[in-house]
VOMI-581230 format. One record per residue: x, y, z of N, C-alpha, C, O in turn. Coordinates in nm, 3 decimals, always signed. Example, Ala and Ser with C-alpha at 12.3 -4.5 7.8 and 13.67 -1.06 7.14 Angstrom:
% residues 2
      n_px      n_py      n_pz     ca_px     ca_py     ca_pz      c_px      c_py      c_pz      o_px      o_py      o_pz
    +1.319    -0.569    +0.780    +1.230    -0.450    +0.780    +1.320    -0.330    +0.780    +1.424    -0.332    +0.846
    +1.285    -0.225    +0.708    +1.367    -0.106    +0.714    +1.290    +0.003    +0.787    +1.341    +0.114    +0.804
% end
This chain:
% residues 101
      n_px      n_py      n_pz     ca_px     ca_py     ca_pz      c_px      c_py      c_pz      o_px      o_py      o_pz
    +1.983   -16.707    +1.050    +1.924   -16.837    +1.046    +1.776   -16.829    +1.102    +1.747   -16.750    +1.192
    +1.690   -16.909    +1.048    +1.552   -16.899    +1.086    +1.526   -16.936    +1.231    +1.417   -16.908    +1.281
    +1.623   -16.997    +1.300    +1.605   -17.035    +1.438    +1.585   -16.915    +1.529    +1.536   -16.931    +1.641
    +1.619   -16.799    +1.485    +1.597   -16.675    +1.571    +1.443   -16.662    +1.596    +1.404   -16.608    +1.700
    +1.364   -16.707    +1.512    +1.218   -16.700    +1.536    +1.183   -16.774    +1.666    +1.100   -16.727    +1.744
    +1.246   -16.889    +1.688    +1.220   -16.966    +1.809    +1.259   -16.885    +1.934    +1.189   -16.889    +2.035
    +1.369   -16.813    +1.925    +1.408   -16.735    +2.042    +1.304   -16.626    +2.076    +1.277   -16.598    +2.193
    +1.247   -16.567    +1.970    +1.142   -16.466    +1.993    +1.011   -16.530    +2.047    +0.938   -16.472    +2.127
    +0.988   -16.651    +1.999    +0.866   -16.718    +2.041    +0.874   -16.775    +2.181    +0.772   -16.814    +2.237
    +0.990   -16.781    +2.238    +1.008   -16.850    +2.365    +0.930   -16.778    +2.476    +0.888   -16.840    +2.574
    +0.910   -16.649    +2.461    +0.835   -16.568    +2.567    +0.693   -16.617    +2.572    +0.631   -16.610    +2.678
    +0.639   -16.666    +2.467    +0.496   -16.705    +2.460    +0.482   -16.858    +2.456    +0.373   -16.907    +2.428
    +0.587   -16.933    +2.484    +0.589   -17.076    +2.470    +0.474   -17.145    +2.545    +0.407   -17.233    +2.491
    +0.453   -17.104    +2.671    +0.353   -17.171    +2.755    +0.211   -17.127    +2.723    +0.117   -17.205    +2.740
    +0.192   -17.004    +2.678    +0.058   -16.949    +2.663    +0.006   -16.961    +2.522    -0.115   -16.955    +2.502
    +0.089   -16.978    +2.425    +0.047   -16.961    +2.288    +0.082   -17.098    +2.211    +0.197   -17.141    +2.207
    -0.018   -17.156    +2.156    -0.001   -17.285    +2.086    +0.083   -17.270    +1.959    +0.157   -17.361    +1.921
    +0.073   -17.152    +1.892    +0.154   -17.132    +1.769    +0.297   -17.121    +1.805    +0.381   -17.183    +1.740
    +0.331   -17.043    +1.911    +0.467   -17.035    +1.955    +0.527   -17.171    +1.999    +0.642   -17.201    +1.971
    +0.445   -17.249    +2.067    +0.485   -17.378    +2.112    +0.513   -17.471    +1.990    +0.615   -17.540    +1.987
    +0.426   -17.472    +1.894    +0.443   -17.550    +1.774    +0.567   -17.502    +1.690    +0.643   -17.582    +1.636
    +0.582   -17.372    +1.683    +0.695   -17.311    +1.612    +0.826   -17.361    +1.666    +0.913   -17.407    +1.592
    +0.841   -17.352    +1.799    +0.968   -17.391    +1.861    +0.997   -17.537    +1.841    +1.110   -17.577    +1.813
    +0.894   -17.616    +1.855    +0.914   -17.760    +1.838    +0.953   -17.796    +1.693    +1.034   -17.886    +1.671
    +0.896   -17.725    +1.595    +0.931   -17.744    +1.453    +1.075   -17.703    +1.430    +1.150   -17.772    +1.362
    +1.113   -17.593    +1.487    +1.254   -17.541    +1.469    +1.354   -17.643    +1.525    +1.452   -17.678    +1.460
    +1.327   -17.691    +1.647    +1.415   -17.791    +1.711    +1.423   -17.920    +1.627    +1.531   -17.975    +1.610
    +1.309   -17.968    +1.575    +1.312   -18.086    +1.490    +1.390   -18.066    +1.364    +1.467   -18.152    +1.321
    +1.368   -17.946    +1.304    +1.436   -17.912    +1.179    +1.590   -17.911    +1.197    +1.665   -17.967    +1.117
    +1.632   -17.845    +1.307    +1.774   -17.836    +1.337    +1.835   -17.977    +1.366    +1.951   -18.004    +1.335
    +1.756   -18.060    +1.425    +1.799   -18.201    +1.456    +1.820   -18.277    +1.324    +1.919   -18.348    +1.308
    +1.728   -18.261    +1.229    +1.741   -18.321    +1.100    +1.865   -18.275    +1.027    +1.938   -18.355    +0.969
    +1.889   -18.139    +1.031    +2.002   -18.086    +0.964    +2.129   -18.143    +1.031    +2.221   -18.181    +0.960
    +2.137   -18.150    +1.161    +2.251   -18.206    +1.235    +2.273   -18.351    +1.191    +2.386   -18.388    +1.159
    +2.171   -18.430    +1.188    +2.186   -18.571    +1.157    +2.234   -18.586    +1.013    +2.319   -18.672    +0.988
    +2.186   -18.507    +0.918    +2.228   -18.515    +0.782    +2.378   -18.479    +0.766    +2.451   -18.545    +0.692
    +2.421   -18.374    +0.836    +2.559   -18.343    +0.831    +2.647   -18.452    +0.890    +2.756   -18.479    +0.840
    +2.602   -18.512    +0.994    +2.682   -18.620    +1.059    +2.689   -18.741    +0.969    +2.790   -18.811    +0.974
    +2.590   -18.769    +0.888    +2.592   -18.886    +0.801    +2.706   -18.883    +0.700    +2.777   -18.982    +0.682
    +2.723   -18.773    +0.637    +2.821   -18.779    +0.529    +2.890   -18.645    +0.498    +2.965   -18.640    +0.400
    +2.869   -18.541    +0.571    +2.919   -18.415    +0.528    +3.021   -18.356    +0.627    +3.069   -18.245    +0.602
    +3.056   -18.422    +0.732    +3.163   -18.377    +0.820    +3.293   -18.417    +0.761    +3.297   -18.530    +0.711
    +3.400   -18.345    +0.758    +3.415   -18.209    +0.817    +3.384   -18.095    +0.723    +3.404   -17.979    +0.759
    +3.337   -18.125    +0.603    +3.312   -18.017    +0.504    +3.212   -17.914    +0.553    +3.224   -17.796    +0.520
    +3.115   -17.956    +0.632    +3.009   -17.867    +0.685    +3.027   -17.833    +0.828    +2.928   -17.812    +0.898
    +3.151   -17.825    +0.876    +3.181   -17.807    +1.010    +3.124   -17.674    +1.067    +3.069   -17.669    +1.177
    +3.138   -17.569    +0.989    +3.085   -17.437    +1.036    +2.930   -17.446    +1.052    +2.877   -17.392    +1.149
    +2.861   -17.509    +0.964    +2.716   -17.519    +0.978    +2.683   -17.610    +1.093    +2.589   -17.581    +1.167
    +2.756   -17.717    +1.112    +2.735   -17.808    +1.224    +2.750   -17.739    +1.358    +2.668   -17.759    +1.449
    +2.851   -17.661    +1.370    +2.878   -17.588    +1.496    +2.769   -17.475    +1.515    +2.729   -17.446    +1.627
    +2.725   -17.413    +1.405    +2.621   -17.312    +1.411    +2.490   -17.375    +1.455    +2.416   -17.312    +1.531
    +2.459   -17.492    +1.415    +2.337   -17.560    +1.458    +2.338   -17.586    +1.607    +2.239   -17.570    +1.678
    +2.457   -17.628    +1.651    +2.469   -17.654    +1.794    +2.446   -17.523    +1.877    +2.374   -17.524    +1.976
    +2.509   -17.413    +1.832    +2.488   -17.286    +1.899    +2.346   -17.243    +1.898    +2.298   -17.189    +1.997
    +2.272   -17.266    +1.786    +2.134   -17.227    +1.780    +2.047   -17.309    +1.878    +1.957   -17.255    +1.943
    +2.076   -17.437    +1.887    +2.003   -17.518    +1.982    +2.033   -17.478    +2.128    +1.942   -17.473    +2.210
    +2.159   -17.451    +2.158    +2.193   -17.404    +2.292    +2.127   -17.273    +2.323    +2.082   -17.251    +2.435
    +2.120   -17.184    +2.224    +2.056   -17.056    +2.242    +1.904   -17.074    +2.269    +1.845   -17.009    +2.355
    +1.844   -17.167    +2.188    +1.700   -17.188    +2.210    +1.670   -17.239    +2.348    +1.576   -17.193    +2.413
    +1.751   -17.337    +2.396    +1.739   -17.382    +2.533    +1.751   -17.269    +2.633    +1.668   -17.256    +2.723
    +1.853   -17.186    +2.618    +1.879   -17.077    +2.711    +1.765   -16.979    +2.715    +1.723   -16.937    +2.822
    +1.714   -16.942    +2.595    +1.601   -16.849    +2.589    +1.480   -16.911    +2.653    +1.411   -16.844    +2.729
    +1.450   -17.035    +2.625    +1.332   -17.099    +2.687    +1.341   -17.089    +2.845    +1.244   -17.056    +2.913
    +1.458   -17.120    +2.896    +1.477   -17.120    +3.042    +1.473   -16.978    +3.095    +1.419   -16.956    +3.204
    +1.526   -16.882    +3.023    +1.525   -16.743    +3.066    +1.384   -16.690    +3.073    +1.342   -16.628    +3.171
    +1.308   -16.717    +2.960    +1.172   -16.661    +2.955    +1.069   -16.742    +3.030    +0.959   -16.691    +3.053
    +1.097   -16.860    +3.069    +1.003   -16.949    +3.138    +1.079   -17.019    +3.249    +1.107   -17.138    +3.235
    +1.113   -16.952    +3.361    +1.198   -17.007    +3.464    +1.151   -17.136    +3.525    +1.232   -17.218    +3.567
    +1.019   -17.156    +3.530    +0.965   -17.279    +3.587    +0.932   -17.387    +3.483    +0.854   -17.478    +3.511
    +0.990   -17.375    +3.365    +0.954   -17.462    +3.257    +1.003   -17.603    +3.287    +1.122   -17.624    +3.310
    +0.911   -17.698    +3.287    +0.944   -17.838    +3.294    +0.862   -17.906    +3.182    +0.745   -17.942    +3.197
    +0.932   -17.919    +3.069    +0.857   -17.962    +2.949    +0.950   -18.059    +2.871    +1.072   -18.056    +2.882
    +0.885   -18.140    +2.795    +0.959   -18.238    +2.711    +1.057   -18.169    +2.616    +1.159   -18.228    +2.578
    +1.028   -18.045    +2.577    +1.113   -17.976    +2.478    +1.254   -17.959    +2.541    +1.354   -17.965    +2.468
    +1.265   -17.938    +2.669    +1.397   -17.926    +2.732    +1.469   -18.061    +2.730    +1.589   -18.066    +2.708
    +1.397   -18.168    +2.752    +1.462   -18.304    +2.743    +1.508   -18.329    +2.601    +1.617   -18.381    +2.576
    +1.421   -18.290    +2.508    +1.457   -18.314    +2.367    +1.585   -18.232    +2.328    +1.674   -18.282    +2.260
    +1.588   -18.107    +2.372    +1.704   -18.022    +2.346    +1.830   -18.081    +2.407    +1.935   -18.090    +2.342
    +1.818   -18.121    +2.535    +1.933   -18.177    +2.602    +1.983   -18.308    +2.537    +2.103   -18.332    +2.526
    +1.889   -18.389    +2.495    +1.933   -18.515    +2.427    +2.000   -18.486    +2.293    +2.094   -18.556    +2.256
    +1.954   -18.387    +2.220    +2.015   -18.353    +2.091    +2.155   -18.294    +2.119    +2.251   -18.329    +2.051
    +2.165   -18.205    +2.219    +2.296   -18.137    +2.243    +2.400   -18.240    +2.292    +2.516   -18.233    +2.251
    +2.362   -18.332    +2.374    +2.454   -18.434    +2.426    +2.505   -18.522    +2.311    +2.616   -18.576    +2.314
    +2.420   -18.534    +2.210    +2.448   -18.631    +2.097    +2.544   -18.569    +1.995    +2.593   -18.641    +1.908
    +2.573   -18.441    +2.003    +2.664   -18.383    +1.908    +2.807   -18.443    +1.916    +2.858   -18.465    +2.025
    +2.869   -18.469    +1.802    +3.000   -18.526    +1.799    +3.099   -18.423    +1.834    +3.083   -18.304    +1.805
    +3.207   -18.471    +1.898    +3.319   -18.385    +1.924    +3.402   -18.366    +1.794    +3.452   -18.464    +1.737
    +3.415   -18.250    +1.751    +3.489   -18.219    +1.626    +3.600   -18.122    +1.657    +3.590   -18.033    +1.741
    +3.706   -18.144    +1.586    +3.821   -18.058    +1.601    +3.805   -17.939    +1.510    +3.769   -17.952    +1.393
    +3.831   -17.823    +1.565    +3.823   -17.703    +1.481    +3.965   -17.649    +1.461    +4.049   -17.658    +1.551
    +3.990   -17.596    +1.349    +4.114   -17.539    +1.318    +4.118   -17.397    +1.379    +4.016   -17.329    +1.379
    +4.231   -17.353    +1.431    +4.244   -17.222    +1.484    +4.212   -17.116    +1.367    +4.240   -17.141    +1.249
    +4.157   -17.003    +1.404    +4.129   -16.901    +1.309    +4.264   -16.837    +1.265    +4.339   -16.781    +1.345
    +4.290   -16.850    +1.140    +4.421   -16.808    +1.084    +4.416   -16.660    +1.040    +4.515   -16.607    +0.991
    +4.304   -16.597    +1.057    +4.288   -16.461    +1.012    +4.310   -16.364    +1.131    +4.283   -16.244    +1.117
    +4.356   -16.410    +1.238    +4.384   -16.329    +1.358    +4.524   -16.280    +1.356    +4.615   -16.361    +1.341
    +4.545   -16.156    +1.371    +4.679   -16.100    +1.376    +4.715   -16.085    +1.524    +4.644   -16.019    +1.600
    +4.827   -16.147    +1.564    +4.875   -16.138    +1.702    +4.959   -16.016    +1.715    +5.057   -16.001    +1.643
    +4.923   -15.927    +1.806    +4.995   -15.802    +1.826    +5.093   -15.823    +1.944    +5.067   -15.900    +2.037
    +5.204   -15.753    +1.938    +5.308   -15.764    +2.044    +5.254   -15.714    +2.175    +5.154   -15.643    +2.181
    +5.322   -15.753    +2.280    +5.273   -15.712    +2.412    +5.341   -15.593    +2.462    +5.311   -15.547    +2.572
% end
C-alpha cells in the first residue's frame, strides 16, 4: 500500500515540508477511503477497511517513534480518525489447521 511512503517520511516530518505534506496527504486519502467503505461497502470490503486502520495506526506509531516530542495537529487528526472506526466483526480464519497437543 502506498501508505508505506508516509512511514519512511516520518523521520523528516518536522524538518522537511515535502515529508510533512506527504504524510498529511496520505492520512487524508486513507480517511476518504475509510469513509467511502463505511458508506456502502461494508462488510464486502472488510479486509481493506481493517488494512486502512492498521496503516493509520502504523503511521501514528512511526510519527511518535521518529519524533518523540511531536505535538502536532496530525496526531489529533489520526486519533480522531482511529476513534471513528466502526466496530466490525471478523470471521475466524478458516485456513488454520489446529494441531494436537
